[in-house]
C-alpha positions as CSV (number, residue, x, y, z in Angstrom):
1,M,0.1,0.0,0.0
2,Y,1.5,3.4,-1.0
3,A,1.9,6.0,1.5
4,E,-0.4,8.5,-0.1
5,N,-3.4,6.2,0.3
6,L,-3.3,6.6,4.0
7,A,-4.0,9.4,6.6
8,W,-0.9,10.3,8.4
9,P,-0.3,12.0,11.7
10,K,1.6,15.3,11.9
11,D,4.5,14.0,13.9
12,L,6.1,10.5,14.3
13,L,6.5,10.2,18.1
14,D,5.9,6.5,18.7
15,L,4.5,3.4,16.8
16,K,1.4,3.4,19.1
17,G,-1.7,4.4,16.8
18,L,0.0,3.4,13.6
19,S,-1.6,0.3,11.9
20,A,-0.2,-2.6,10.3
21,D,-0.9,-0.6,6.9
22,H,1.0,2.4,8.0
23,L,3.9,0.3,9.1
24,T,4.0,-1.7,5.9
25,A,3.8,1.5,3.9
26,I,6.9,3.0,5.6
27,L,8.6,0.0,5.1
28,D,7.7,-0.1,1.3
29,V,8.8,3.3,0.8
30,A,12.1,2.8,2.6
31,E,12.8,-0.3,0.2
32,S,12.4,2.2,-2.6
33,F,14.9,4.4,-1.0
34,R,17.4,1.8,-0.2
35,E,18.5,1.6,-3.6
36,V,19.7,5.1,-3.5
37,S,22.5,4.2,-1.2
38,E,23.8,1.9,-3.7
39,R,24.1,4.4,-6.4
40,D,27.4,6.2,-7.5
41,I,25.6,9.6,-6.8
42,K,23.6,8.9,-3.6
43,K,21.1,11.7,-3.9
44,V,17.5,12.2,-5.0
45,P,15.8,15.6,-5.4
46,T,12.7,14.8,-3.2
47,L,13.1,17.3,-0.4
48,R,15.3,19.9,-2.4
49,G,14.8,23.4,-0.8
50,K,13.3,21.8,2.6
51,L,15.0,22.4,6.0
52,V,15.5,19.7,8.5
53,V,16.6,20.6,12.0
54,L,18.6,18.0,14.1
55,F,18.1,18.8,17.7
56,F,20.1,16.2,19.8
57,H,19.9,17.0,23.7
58,E,21.2,13.6,24.2
59,N,24.5,11.9,23.0
60,S,24.0,10.1,19.7
61,T,26.3,8.8,16.9
62,R,24.2,6.4,14.7
63,T,20.9,7.8,15.0
64,R,22.1,11.6,14.4
65,L,24.3,10.6,11.6
66,S,21.8,8.4,10.0
67,F,19.1,11.3,10.0
68,E,21.6,13.5,8.7
69,V,22.6,11.4,6.0
70,A,18.9,10.6,5.1
71,A,18.0,14.3,4.8
72,K,21.1,15.0,2.5
73,R,20.3,12.2,0.4
74,L,16.9,13.7,-0.1
75,S,18.5,16.9,-1.0
76,A,17.3,18.6,2.1
77,D,19.4,21.2,3.9
78,T,20.2,20.4,7.6
79,I,21.2,22.3,10.8
80,S,22.5,20.4,13.6
81,L,21.9,21.6,17.3
82,A,23.1,20.1,20.5
83,S,22.1,21.1,23.9
84,S,25.8,22.1,25.0
85,G,26.2,24.3,22.2
86,S,22.8,26.2,22.4
87,S,21.3,28.5,24.7
88,M,19.8,25.8,26.6
89,S,23.1,25.6,28.4
90,K,22.3,29.2,29.6
91,G,18.9,28.4,31.0
92,E,16.7,28.7,28.0
93,T,13.7,26.3,27.9
94,L,13.1,23.6,25.6
95,L,10.1,25.4,24.2
96,D,11.8,28.7,23.8
97,T,14.7,27.0,21.9
98,A,12.2,25.3,19.7
99,K,10.2,28.3,19.0
100,N,13.3,30.2,18.0
101,I,14.1,27.2,15.6
102,E,10.5,27.4,14.1
103,A,11.0,31.0,13.5
104,M,13.6,30.0,10.8
105,A,10.8,28.2,9.1
106,P,12.1,24.5,9.3
107,D,10.2,21.8,7.4
108,A,10.9,19.2,10.1
109,L,12.4,18.9,13.6
110,V,14.1,15.8,14.6
111,I,14.6,15.6,18.3
112,R,16.2,13.2,20.7
113,H,15.8,14.0,24.5
114,S,16.6,12.4,27.8
115,A,13.3,13.4,29.0
116,S,10.2,11.1,28.1
117,G,7.6,13.1,26.3
118,A,9.7,15.8,25.0
119,P,9.0,15.0,21.3
120,S,5.1,15.0,22.1
121,F,5.6,18.2,24.1
122,L,7.1,20.0,21.0
123,G,4.7,18.2,18.4
124,Q,1.8,19.8,20.2
125,R,3.3,23.3,20.1
126,L,5.1,23.6,16.8
127,K,3.8,23.6,13.2
128,C,6.3,21.7,11.5
129,P,6.5,17.9,11.7
130,V,8.2,16.5,14.8
131,L,10.1,13.2,14.6
132,S,11.2,11.4,17.5
133,A,14.9,10.2,17.6
134,G,14.3,8.8,21.1
135,D,13.0,10.1,24.4
136,G,14.1,8.9,27.8
137,A,12.9,5.2,28.3
138,H,9.7,6.0,26.4
139,A,10.2,5.2,22.7
140,H,12.5,5.1,19.7
141,P,10.1,4.4,16.7
142,T,12.9,4.7,13.9
143,Q,15.0,2.1,15.6
144,A,12.1,-0.2,15.7
145,L,11.2,0.5,12.2
146,L,14.6,-0.3,11.0
147,D,14.6,-3.4,12.9
148,L,11.3,-4.5,11.2
149,M,12.8,-3.5,7.9
150,T,15.8,-5.7,8.6
151,I,13.6,-8.6,9.6
152,R,11.3,-8.4,6.7
153,R,14.2,-8.0,4.2
154,V,15.7,-11.3,5.4
155,K,12.8,-13.4,6.5
156,G,10.3,-12.1,3.8
157,R,7.7,-11.3,6.5
158,V,7.3,-10.4,10.1
159,A,3.9,-12.1,10.8
160,G,4.2,-15.5,12.7
161,L,8.0,-15.1,13.5
162,K,9.2,-15.6,17.1
163,V,11.4,-12.6,18.2
164,A,13.2,-12.5,21.4
165,I,14.4,-9.4,23.1
166,L,17.0,-9.8,25.6
167,G,18.4,-7.5,28.2
168,D,17.4,-4.3,30.2
169,I,13.8,-4.3,29.1
170,A,12.5,-2.0,31.9
171,H,14.7,0.9,30.7
172,S,14.8,0.4,26.9
173,R,12.9,2.7,24.6
174,V,14.0,0.3,21.9
175,A,12.3,-2.6,23.6
176,R,9.2,-0.7,24.0
177,S,8.8,0.6,20.3
178,N,9.9,-2.8,19.1
179,M,7.3,-4.6,21.1
180,I,4.5,-2.5,19.7
181,G,5.8,-2.8,16.0
182,L,6.4,-6.5,16.1
183,K,3.0,-7.2,17.6
184,T,1.3,-4.8,15.1
185,L,2.7,-6.8,12.3
186,G,1.9,-10.2,13.9
187,A,5.0,-11.3,15.4
188,K,5.3,-13.3,18.7
189,V,7.4,-11.4,21.1
190,A,9.4,-13.1,24.1
191,V,11.4,-10.9,26.5
192,A,14.1,-12.0,29.0
193,G,16.3,-10.4,31.3
194,P,17.3,-10.0,35.1
195,P,14.2,-9.6,37.2
196,S,15.5,-6.2,38.2
197,M,15.4,-5.2,34.6
198,L,11.9,-6.5,33.9
199,V,10.1,-4.5,36.6
200,G,7.8,-1.8,35.1
201,S,8.7,-3.0,31.5
202,L,5.2,-3.1,30.5
203,A,6.0,-6.3,28.6
204,E,2.7,-8.0,29.4
205,E,0.8,-4.8,28.3
206,Y,2.2,-5.2,25.0
207,G,1.7,-8.9,24.6
208,A,5.0,-10.3,25.1
209,E,5.7,-13.4,27.0
210,V,8.2,-12.6,30.0
211,F,11.1,-14.9,31.1
212,R,13.7,-14.3,33.9
213,R,16.2,-16.5,32.0
214,P,17.2,-16.0,28.3
215,E,17.2,-19.6,27.1
216,P,13.4,-20.3,27.0
217,A,13.0,-16.9,25.3
218,I,15.6,-17.9,22.6
219,E,14.4,-21.3,22.1
220,G,13.1,-21.6,18.6
221,A,13.4,-17.8,18.0
222,D,13.7,-16.5,14.5
223,V,15.0,-13.2,15.5
224,I,17.1,-12.1,18.5
225,I,17.2,-8.5,19.5
226,V,20.0,-7.9,22.2
227,L,19.8,-4.6,24.2
228,R,22.5,-2.6,25.8
229,I,22.4,-2.2,29.4
230,Q,21.0,1.3,30.0
231,L,23.3,2.4,32.9
232,E,22.5,6.1,32.5
233,R,18.8,5.3,33.1
234,Q,19.2,3.0,36.0
235,S,18.9,4.5,39.7
236,G,21.1,1.9,41.1
237,Q,23.2,-1.3,40.6
238,L,20.7,-3.8,39.2
239,F,23.1,-6.6,38.8
240,P,26.3,-8.0,40.2
241,G,28.8,-6.9,37.5
242,A,29.4,-7.2,33.8
243,R,31.1,-10.5,34.2
244,E,28.0,-12.1,35.9
245,Y,25.8,-10.5,33.4
246,S,27.6,-11.9,30.6
247,R,27.5,-15.2,32.3
248,V,23.8,-15.6,33.0
249,Y,22.4,-13.4,30.2
250,G,24.8,-12.8,27.3
251,L,24.1,-14.1,23.9
252,T,26.8,-16.9,23.5
253,P,27.3,-19.4,20.5
254,Q,25.8,-21.9,22.8
255,R,22.7,-19.9,23.7
256,L,22.3,-19.0,20.0
257,A,22.3,-22.6,18.9
258,L,18.9,-22.9,20.9
259,A,17.2,-20.6,18.3
260,S,16.2,-21.4,14.9
261,P,19.2,-22.4,12.6
262,E,18.4,-19.4,10.4
263,A,17.9,-17.0,13.2
264,I,19.4,-13.5,12.9
265,V,20.8,-11.3,15.7
266,L,20.1,-7.6,15.9
267,H,21.4,-4.7,18.3
268,P,20.6,-1.2,18.4
269,G,24.3,-0.3,19.1
270,P,26.6,0.6,20.7
271,V,27.4,-3.0,21.3
272,N,29.4,-3.9,24.5
273,Q,31.2,-7.1,23.3
274,G,31.8,-9.6,25.8
275,V,28.8,-8.2,27.9
276,E,25.6,-8.5,25.9
277,M,27.1,-10.7,23.4
278,T,30.5,-12.6,22.9
279,P,32.7,-11.3,19.9
280,E,32.0,-14.6,18.3
281,V,28.2,-13.8,18.0
282,Y,28.8,-10.2,17.1
283,Q,31.1,-11.0,14.3
284,G,29.3,-14.0,13.2
285,P,27.3,-14.7,10.0
286,Q,24.0,-14.5,11.9
287,S,24.8,-10.9,13.1
288,L,23.0,-8.1,11.1
289,I,24.1,-5.3,13.1
290,L,25.8,-3.3,10.2
291,E,22.7,-4.2,7.9
292,Q,20.5,-2.4,10.4
293,V,22.6,0.9,10.1
294,T,22.1,0.7,6.3
295,N,18.3,0.2,6.7
296,G,18.3,2.9,9.2
297,V,19.2,5.4,6.6
298,A,16.4,4.2,4.2
299,V,13.9,4.2,7.0
300,R,14.6,7.8,7.9
301,M,14.6,8.8,4.3
302,A,11.2,7.3,4.0
303,L,9.7,9.2,7.1
304,L,11.1,12.4,6.0
305,R,9.5,12.0,2.6
306,I,6.0,11.0,4.2
307,L,6.0,13.7,6.9
308,V,7.5,16.5,5.0
309,D,6.5,16.0,1.4
310,N,3.1,14.3,1.7
311,P,0.3,17.0,1.5
312,E,-2.0,14.9,3.7
313,N,0.4,15.4,6.7
314,H,-0.2,18.9,6.8
315,K,-4.1,18.9,7.0
316,N,-4.0,19.1,10.9
317,V,-1.2,21.5,11.3
318,A,-2.2,24.5,13.4
C-alpha cells in the first residue's frame, strides 16, 4: 500500500496508533529508497529546498548521523543543534529554543531528548512535523522500524515469527517500540532479562511473554534482539557486575544454538562485546548489526519523505 493512500499524523512520536498498513507503507517506501544508497551518486531531489533541523539534547552517533545522511540524500538542507552548544546551556527552556528554531521556518524537527515526552511536548506546539529520535525510556520509533525492515528483508515477513528481546527491558525505549511494532505486524514476542530489569517494563501490556532466563526466550526464535544495559537510566546497581551479567544473560554461541538455525541477531548499538554478546556472535554470520545501519538511513529517508513531502500530513497542522 503506497503512503499517499493513508491518513498520516503530523508527527512521528511513537509506533502506538499506527496500523499494520502504516508500518507496511513506511517499510515499502524505505525499500524504494534503499537503492539510493547503492548508487554512485547517492542523492535524489525529493526534498530539495526543505530544511530539516536535528536537535539532539542527548548523546548520539548512529541515529544523528543516520538522520543527517537521510536528509541530505533527499537533497534537504540540515542544521544540527546540540544542547551543549545552544542557549539551553544558559537556561533557555526547551520550548523557547524550539520556538526560535521554528522562526527559521524549518520543514521538520528531529529531536532526541533524555526526558520522556519531550517530542510530544514539541509536537503539540510546533507547526512543522516533529520526529522522535528517542526520548528517555519511552520510545525510539525509527530504531524499531529499521529493525522491522531488517527482519522483513531477510525473512520475507514479520507475521508469525518468534522474536526474542534480551536484556534491560525496563529501561529500554528500543524494547518498547519494538514490542509495539512487532505485535502490530503479527510477530510473537518473548522478552528475557534479570528480574530487576523487567520490573515496570510493560511487556505484558504489549503482549510479550516474559522470562527471567534467556534460554526459554531464545528457544526456537527466528530473531534475537539484544539490548545494551541502560546504565544512564538506572537509579542503582541492578546486577552484580558485567562478568556475571555476561555469564547468565549474554548471548553466546551456545545460547544462540537454541534458536532457529536461520535465526538472525540484531542490536541497536553501541555493542558492549563480551557483555551483551560474545565477539563470536557479534562478528558471526547471523549478526546483521551493520545491515541495520544501512536500513536505518532508508527508513529515515522514508519518514522524512512521508511527513514533509506528503500534503496529507499537513491537514492537521495548526
